[in-house]
Structure formats: structure tokens, C-alpha cells
N, C-alpha and C positions, 0 to 999 in steps of 0.2 A: 851459823849451824846445827844441828836437830835434833827436837832429843825424842824416844820411840819408847812407850812402857808399858808392855807385857804384862798382862792379870790376869796373872792363869789360875789355871784353880788348884796348881801342886803347886809351882811359882812367881814370882813376881819376876824381872827383867826390864832394864834399863838401857838401853843405848844410846848413844851418842854418836853423831855423824857429823860429816859432812862435802861441800860435795867441791872436788879438787883438780882441774884439768880433765873435767869428762869423765871420770871416776867418786863411787862412794870411798870413802875413810875418814872408819871406824874410827875415831877420839878413846872412847874410853866405852864398859858394858859389868853393869853388876847385876847378881842372882840372887834371888834371897827367896828359900824354902818357907813357901808359907803357909803352903794346907789350906788355901782357904775354902777348897771345897769338902773339906772332912765332915761327916753324918750330913751332910746337904741330903742323901739319897734317904735319910732314915723320918731328916725331921724338917727338913722343906727349907733353911734356914741358914746362911753363915751364923757360924756358933761363934761366941760373947769372946771367944781363945782365942781362933780364928779372925773375929772382926781385929780386936790387939794388934796382932800379929799381923795384921796388913798393913793398918794404920801407920803404926811404929816402921816398915818397910818404906813406906809413902816416905814421912815423912822422910827417914834416913834420904831416900832415892830424891827432896826437894833440897836438900840441902847440898846436893852432887847435884843439882841442875842448876843452881843460885851459884857456884864457881865457874862456870861458861855463858857465854855472852850468845844465848841463842836466840833464835827469831823467830823459831813457831815449835809445840813440842804435841804431840798425840798418845793420849792415856786409851786406850782401850779394856771394859770389860769381856770376853767371854763363857764362857758357860755358867758355872758359878753364879753370875751375875743376871745370864737365862732366864732360871728357871728357881730363886729362891727369891724369897718371897722381902727379906728385908736390903734387900743390894740397895732400893733408893737411898734405905737410911747409911751404906757404909759409899757410896758416888756423895752423897750431902758431907756425912763426915771429910771426904776427902777433899771436896769443896774448900771445905777451914780452909784447912793445911796448902793449897792453893794451889790444887793437880785439880781439873774438870776431864770425867771418866766419860765414854761413853760406849753406849751395850752395844757387841756388834751381830750378828746372830750364825750361828755354823756356816748357811752359806758365805757367808763374808768372810769369814775368819779362813774361809777355803782361799776366797781371791789371793789376799793378801799372801797366806802360806804360801803356795804354789809365787805367785814374786819372786816372795824371798829363794823359796827354790833355790831356782832357770838360773839367780843370777851368781851362784860362781859355777855352775855347768858350762860347759862348750856348748856355743850356739848352735846347734847342728840338724837335720833331718829325724832325732829321733823322737820315737812319740814315749814320754814320761808317763807312769806310775806313782804318783808325789803323797804320801804320806803323812802324818802330824797326829800322833798318838799325844793328847794331852790328856789329864787327871778327873778330866768330866767327861771330856767328846774327839770324838775320832774324824780329820778331818782328810778326803780322800778323796783325788785329783786326778785327771788320763787329758794328758796333757800332750802338744806338737809349741815348739816354741811358745811365744805367746799368746800361744788357743789352748781353750779350754775346752775340752771333748767331755768331757764328766766330772761335777760338780757338788761333791757330800756330806755330806757331818752325820753322824752318828754319833749315838750320847751308849760310846764307852767309853771309860778314861780308865789309867788307873788306878790313883785315888779313887776310883764311883768302884770298880772290882775291887781292888782288899778290902774295901769297908760295907761290900754284899760278901768277899765270903772268902776272907781273913781274916776273922774276926782273933782276937789277941786270946781268945780261949782255947782256940786251934794247938796240944802240942805234944800230940803223936804222930810219928812216919805214918800212916796210915792214915788220919784225919786230912793229912796235908796234903798228902796221894789222889784220895776220896773228895777234896776243895781242889784242887789245881785239875783235874783230868772234869768237875762239875765244871770250872772258868776258863777252859777251854773250848772244850762242847757250847759254853752259853754265846759265846768271842769267835768263836766261827757263824753263830746262828748266826749275828747279827749281821756279822761281814756278806755275807751268804745273800745278805737281801740286796744286795747291787751287783751279786757275784756274774750276772749271766751281761747286764749289761757293761761293766768294767772287760769281763775276757772278750769280748765282741771288739775293744779298743782295738784290740791286737797290739798290745806296748811292749817295751824291748829292753824297757831298762829300769826299775823301783830304786828308789829313793824314798829314807823316811830321815821324818827328826823329834827332835824330842831331847830329854831325858832320858826319858828310856829308853827311845833306842840307843842314843849311847851307851848311856849304862850294858845295856844288852852285847852292843859290839864289843865293849873293851874288854868283855870278858871271852867275847870268841875269842878274842884276837893276846889276851893274857894266857888263852889256854891253846894254841899255837890252829887258828881258823884261821886265821887270816885278818889286816886290822883293815878298819870302820870298813869294817860285812860283818851280812848277818845271815846265813844261810841255816834254816829248815834241820838240813842235817845235825847240824853246830846242836845247835838246840834240845833234842832227841836226846842226840848225846853225852848232852849237855848235864842231862837233866836228875837222874841221882844226883850228881855232884851237888847240885844246887839245893836240894832238897836237902840229903847231910847237913852241909853248909846251914841255911836254915834253921834244920833242927839240933845243931848241936848250935848254934846261933858262933861259929867259927868263920875267923878270918874262908871268905875267899877268893883267890888269884881274880880285879879288877873292878871288887864291889867298892865302893864306897860308902861309908857307914848310913850316911846319911839317907842313901838310894832305896835300906834292908829290905824295908819295909817295902816298898812297889818289889818289887824282882820276882817276884810268884805272879804277884799280877800284870805284870809288865809281861813276861815271857808267856803266860797265854796267853793274853788279846795279841804276842806278835806268833804264834804258832795259831790260832786258833783265826788269823788275819789272812797267814802266811796258803794254810793250809786250804783257804775260800777263795782265793785270787790267783792259785798256782803260783807262786813266789815258791822259787826256790831260792834260790839269793836275792837278799836286797843288801845297799850300802847307803850308810848312815850320809846326810848331811846337815854342816854344821846350821846352814843360814836355814831360816823361815823365816816367824811371823812376823816380827820386828823386825828380820831385814827387809820383809820388804811391804812398813808400814815406811820405811825411810824412804826407801826406793821408788814406793809411793810419793811421797814428801817431797820427793828434792827431783822428779823429772818432772810435778806439772805444777807447776811456779801459780795459775790461777785458779786460789787452793780450793775456795767455796765454788767456783762452779762444776769446777771436776770433782769435786765431792759430788754433789748432790747428780748428776751426769750418773757417777758409777756408785747411787745407791749407798754408800757409804755419808761416818758421821766425820764432822770437818772441824780441820785440825785448827788447835787451842793456840793465839799466842801464847810468846811466852811474859809473864810477869816481871816486872821489874823490884 
């Protein structure tokens, strides 16, 4: 039995699974909104409040892990760990709790995301554009079966875009519209850097993962645009409804309250991405980084050798 801990800039996730008759079976999964990356763009550090939330979450995860007969676990820190000055302090504090964290690069993260997404897709000859919108970074991959043609990690994410474009001081519809336009244009500029190469791959299916994508797909579905997918036409038609709900702090079908603060930044990032890459419709993938971690752990028994050859951090043995 194995455990994977995905330490994102917005949420922390714990996945426990095992290998059963040639298939990976998910035993349990937990997620907590930690927002470790809040205000990182301004300060360059994990804030004291986020630091505490992160450790409290890991303490809870450790209690859950201790109730299972784990052989190995893998805890990976993503964008916030890559860019903050006090990331090592958090890693040391987590080690005191009994959880050893490794920091992965954006490209390494993209490799595992791609592996995770394709675990739930048919094994055919489709060439796929895979997107994962995180709190601090967005990974973009184009691949066919197990071969990656493009692997990119871009410095744009829902928490970072919220902190940059949607401060709490905004309180009028005019200001929200102005900031949403600015956030969307800025997102499109970031994604456009890789657009020529991505368009040349001639991909024919697009999938996206993460909480931001799930949120947008749920909203589109609740408003009659189809289940489990996001179209650029739907997002543009929903813009006035989304803005009205945010300005009035009213309910919006498909929106969970705990993700309200990330709705506009997520909307802007998705529109910018779809416009930059010429995506008309993108499907939500429920599998991503942690499923890729689990797939990698289970299928590669010679752990240390495989990690070194793949330029990935070593898996840790579970502590009894």
C-alpha cells in the first residue's frame, strides 16, 4: 500500500492506493484548502498563518497514514516550495512531524501530471493537450500515449492571479470588469509564449485538471452547457452572471463557497489559455499529479534507481 502527498499552492492532497490484480486501486483520498501560496508574490515567503495551516494539515495527514499498512509514501512540494525563501523551514518542520518532503521542478511536476491524467483515458492514438492549473503554476503538456512532445511549466496560477489582480479592496462592478479584462489579457500573454510550438503539434483532444478546472466545469454544467467540460463560448456567455454573483456575494449554481475567491482568477486564466492555444472545448480530468505519483511508485519497484534515472526525488519508506 502506498501514499502520495501533493503539496500544492492552494490545496494539500493525500491519496492512498494499492496494486490489485494488475490495477491501481484508490483506497482513500483527502484534500484540504491550505493556500500555502497566499501573498507569496508580494513577500517571497510562506506567511505565518499559511505555515501553520500547512503543518496542521500534515499532522492530520500523518494520523491518517498511520492507520494504514503503508510500504512507501511520497510527499512532493510544488510551486510555493520552489519560489519561497522559507520553504526549507517548512520542510524541516514537516520532517519533525514524520513527513519528508521533496521539492520538484515545474517540468518534473508536468511529467507526473501527464502520467496521472492518461491513467483515466483510453489507450488510443489520440494526441492530447493536457493542462493543470495550480495555485502558483500551470503545467502544459502535449503527448501521444506515453510519449510527451511538449512539457512546460508556466508561472501562472489561481492563487497568484487572485493576489495580483483581485485584492479585497475591489467592490464595484466596474472595477471587477476592469481587473477581469486585465487578468485575462495577462494570462493570454503568459500562455502565448508556448503557443506556436503547441499549435504545431496538431493535438486533437484537450483535458485539464485541478480544483480550478473542476469548479469551472461544474458551473458550466449547472448552467446547461454539458457535464464535465468547459467551452470558451460558455465561459464568455456566463461572464455577466459570474460577475454579478461575485459583486453581490450571492449564490451561483455549481460554485462551492470555499472556492469563491478563486472564481474570477480561474475564469481569467482559462479564457487566456483557451484563446492562446485555440481551444474551443476542454474536458475535466479527475486524475492528475497524485495519481501520476501513485502510478509511478507502483509500476517502478526499483525505486531509488528509477528515481535517479528519471531525475525525480526518491520515494520515502513509511515510518512505523
